[in-house]
N, C-alpha and C positions, 0 to 999 in steps of 0.2 A: 761646582759642579764637574767642571772639568777636572779640578785639584782629584775630586772621590773619582773620578774614574782615572787616573792616570795611576791609583794608589790599588785599584784593582786587578789583577793578571786576569790572564784565561784563566786559570783552575780556581778563583774564588768567584770569580762574577764571570758567565758566557755571553758571549754577544747574543742571545737573545734575552737574555734577564736585564743585558745593559739598554737593550731599546724598548724591552717592558716597563721600565721603571720609567725612562725618560718619557713613555707614551702617557704613561699613567699621571706624573707629574706635569706636565701638558697640557693632557683633559683634563686633570682636575682642577689645576688653575682657572681653564673659561670655566669652566661651572660655578665654582666655588665663586667667581667675578660676576657670572649670568644671576645666579640665586643673589647676591650683595644687592645687585640693580632693582632685580625686580620685588626685593623685600625693601629698597628703598623708594623705590612707587609706591608701593601700597600705604606704606608712611606720610607720603603727603603728595598724592599725582597729580593736588593741581600747580607746583612748580611745575612741572612737566608740559604744560600744557602751553603751546604760545600759536599765535596767527603768525606766520613766514610765509615769506613771500619765495615764488622757485627759485629763486638762486640763492636764496637765504637756505633753501631747505637743501642745496647741491651742495653751497660751502658745508652745510654742517657733516653732510655725510661724506663727503671726500674727505673732510678732517678727519674723523672719527676712524673712516677705514686708515687714511695713512696711520693714526695712530696703532691702531691695531698691529700692521704689517711691521712696525719699527718694535713695539713688545713683542712680538712674534722672535725678532729677530735671535735672543739669548739660549730660545731651545730648539732654534732651527739651529744656530748654531755649534751648541752640545751633539745634536746628530749629525752632524761632520766631522764633531771629534770621535765621536764613538766610532764612527766609520773609518777612522783612519789609527786607533789606538788598534782595533781588531781585525786591521791588512785588510779591508772593505775596499777603500780606496785608497788610491794615493793621491787624489783633487786636489795643489793648494790652495791657500785661499785665496789668493786673489781670481784664481777662477772659477771656486767655488762663488765668490760673495757675486761676481757677474753672473752668475747662472741663477742666484736668488733672487739678485734685484731684477733680471728682467724676470722670473716667475711672479715675485712678488707684485709688480707694477701689473702685470696680466691678472693676477690672480684680485687682485684689488678692484679692476676695473671691471672684471665680470661682478664681481661683488655692487660696485655703484651701478650697473647693470639691471642687477636683477631689485635693485634696491629701488630704484626710479620704474620698472616695470612694475614692481607694488602698491607704490602710490600713487600711478593711472591707474591702473585697475582697482584699486581704492574708492577713488573718486568717480571712475565711471562706475559704477557698480555694487561697491562695497564689498565686504565679506562671501557673500554667496558666491560672488563672480569668481573670487580667487583659487577654487579647486580645480574647474577646467582651465584657467590660464595658465597655473603651473606647472600642472598634468603636463599640458602642450610644451611650454617652456624645457622641464625637464624631460622630454621625447627627446626633444632636440639638443639638449646639451648630449645626451648618448650617441645620438645619430651623428652627430657631429665630432662625437669625441679625438678619433685619431686625427681630427683638423686642429681642435681645443691643444692635442697635448702638443702639435707643434708649435703652433703660437706660445704657448705658454713655456714648457722646458726644453722646446727649443731639438725636439727627438724627429730625427731624418726618417720617415715613413715610406716604405714602396713598395708594390708590387713584387715580388716572386715569381718570373717564369714557371711555365709546366717543363719546359725541357730542363731548369735550371734547378729546380725542388725535384723532379724525377729521380735523380743519384742518389739523393738523400731520403726518400717516402713513397719506396714503392710499396707496401701495403694495404696505401688508403688512398683516395682522389682529391681533387683539388676544388672541392665545391662542398664546401663556399668555399671564394677567392680566399689565398693565404697572401699574408702582406708581412714581411719583414721593416725590422724598425731598428737604427743603430742610438743606441742610447750608453752613456757611459759607466752607468750605475747599476752595480751589478743584483741589484735588487730588482731592477726594471725584468719583468717575465712577460709585457704583452697581456695580450687576450683577447675581446671578443666585443666588434665595437658595429654600432649600424640598427636600423630597424629592425623589430624581427619580420624575417622572411626575406631579410638583404643584408645579413649578417657576413664581417669579414674576419678570418683569426691571424691573428699579430704576433708573431713570433720576434723573439729578439734576433738578432742576424746572429752575433756571436753563438748562437747554438746550431745553427745551421752546420759549422764547421766543430763545435766540442760532443755535440751530442750523439753522433754516429746512427748510421741508418736504421737501426731495430727501434733504440729509443726517441729517437726524433720522430717515426713512426707513431709510435705509441702516442707520442703527447698528441698529436696531429689528431688521430684517433679519439683520443680523449673531447678534445673540442668540437672536433665535429660530431660526436653524440649528443652533448648537451645542445648543440642548435637543434638535434632532428628530433629529439625526443622530449622537447618544449623546455626543459630544463632553464636553456638560457632565456627564452621570453617569459619564464614566470618567474626569474630574476629582474629582469626588466622592467614587470607590470607592477612588480609586486615594492622596487625601488620607485618607482614613478608615484604610484597609492600613496607608499607611507610618504612622501617629499608633500605632495600635494596636500595632503591628511595633516599632516602637521605643521603646515603655514595656514591652513583654514582654521586648526584647534588652536594656533596660537595667537591669530587673529582674532578670534571670538575672547581669549582671556585678555589683551590686550584692552580689547574694546571694552569690557568688565571692567577695569582699572581704570581707562580713561575717560572721558567725557569724548574727547578724539584721537583719532588712528591716522589719518591722512595727514600725517605730520612728519615732523622726525623725530620727537618723540615716539608716535605710534611705532614709526618703522624699527625703532631703538629698539622697544618692547616686543617686538613681533621678532625681531632678532634673536632676543634674550632666551626668548621662551624654545624659542623653535632650536636651538642649542641646545637647551635641556629634553627636549622632543630625539634630537640625535643620539643623544648621551643614551636613551633608553632603546635606540636602536642599535646603539655598539654592544649591550646587553641580550637583547633580544633576535636579532637577525642573525648572527652570528649560526644558531642551531639548524636552522634552514638552507643554510649555507652546508654545512655540514653532509645532512643529507645528499646532496646533489653531488657534491668531490666522490662518496661513496657509492654511489650510481654511475657516472662516472669510467671508475674503475671498474664496476662492475659490466656495463657495458663495454670496452674498451679487452674484456676477458672475450664478451660474446660476440666481438667483430673479429677473432682471430690472432688478435697480438698476445704471445707469450706470456706468460707471468713472470718470468724474469728480464722480458723488454720493459714489459710495464715498471716493475721495482725499479730498475734503473735506471728510467725514467723521473718517477716521482724522486728518488732520491737526488738526480741531479736539479731538478725545480725545488725541492726542498734544498738545495744546498744554495742558491740564488736566493731563498727567502733569511727564515732564522738559524738555517743547517741543525737543527734537533734532533736527536737520533730519539727520542723520545720525552714524551710529554706525559703529565697528568693528569686525565681525563677530564677533571673539576676544573684545571687551567685553560685547557685545551679549548673546552665548549665556551668558558668565558671567555677568550679576551683573542681567540686565532681561530677567523672567517674558515681558512687553508687547516683540516685537523692534522694532529701530528701524524710523522713517518710510522710510529711504533703501531699506532691506530690503524693507518690504511695497510700497511702491511699482513697485521694479525685481518683486516675484515676479507684481504684477497684468499690468504690461508683457509678460511674457514670456507672459502666460496669453492675454493680446491677441492676442500673435503667435506663439501654441503654438507654443511653445520649450520644450524639457527644462528644466528648474528643476532647477539639481544646484551650485549655487552653496555650498553648505553641505551637510550630512545634516540640519538642521531646518528644510531653507526647506520642505518640500510640494512636494507636487504637483500637475501641470493634472488638474482631474475629482477629483483625491482628496479628500473631504469626510468620510472617515470614521476621519480619522488624530487621534491626538496626545490629551491630557486637559486638556480645556479648563478654568484658571486654577487646574492644581492645585498649581504653586507655593505661590498667596499663601493656597490655602485650607489648606494645611500650614501655613504658617507662622498661621496663625488657630487652627486646632486644637492649636499646638503646648502651648497651655496647657491643653491635656487631661491631656498629659505631665507638667504641672508646670514647662515649658520656659519657658526666661529671654527666647526670640529676639524672642515674637510683637509687640513694639513698638519693634524697635530696627534694623529694615533699614532700609535709604534710604528707602521709600515711604513710609511713616509712621513715622520719629523724627519724635518733637517734634511727632505732627498728631494728636490724641486724638479727631479725629473717622472717623481713618483707622484705629482698632485695632480695630474688628471687621470692617468693610466694607472691604478694602484697595483700593486701585485694581485696574480690570480694562482689558481691550481694548474 
């Protein structure tokens, strides 16, 4: 993989193409493995059933998780190599491996905790108890997402005083609170964390210096709008319900295959089934995300942000993501939760000209500021760890980027 990437110049394969190829290979390999193991269990379920002690189950879980973390290393190294080839990162291998090792240990520990929580829940109340327990656990993960980013990715997150930010963002208020984060990964874009009604906006520290007054004000206005119009709450709830429902469905499927699922074999089957559920989410949820992005752009204009400032902000954020000036709509809807630059600018042009917006079913509409579920697709990717899923660090935007395993890129 490394050699093939080196053979391609930026003219023949763009940075976005390289990362998308990596994501397809990474996710595809995990999905094929999950399918193989599920079919194998269908072929002979009896060999997967065993009476285990707690210590045996814990050993099997820890060993399997460690194997998964090691198996992920080649793909993660490919992600690091891509960023180096395309001058997106200058992080040397030793420093990268240190970040990867820390994040992998924390990621594995989270998987282990989730597995034990699922096991205890199954033994106490069976499959019916899983939905409420996982829903609460997933909500807690999103509530403490900033703290998890500190622990897993080593990101330094701290509050920005009103005095410090007032010189950068005059057009908008500082409610909800604004935090800033110091991260070395150029793809880090912050996001919105916390429970509904108690959100905080996180901005990369570098943006305070590079965005400028108008563009930074536009971005804060966009993120404030998705909180005020409920799009972020809808994204939060959709991701939580999607995760809890996926665990319940996966447990029901595993229960139909195996005589007992309150053991290591049962947890493994739930994990594999939920991984396939997460894969379906990768294909379905971006459509809801697109609606909220278009609506947030519209809301920023309604708040008095100029079109030129908003476009400048969109361009700067896109430069942190895939830096695509254009993407075909079919590819955009399937693989990218954040719509392409060309579609977002076209959307703004139609709003300015009072034209109907109907180029695709996910384009949004003028004045429609209450549609979509903001960041639901990438919230669900992060929350897949609550279902023992294996895709939370394998998608194209965060493959090989430990600083984005908890706070995935957002618009």
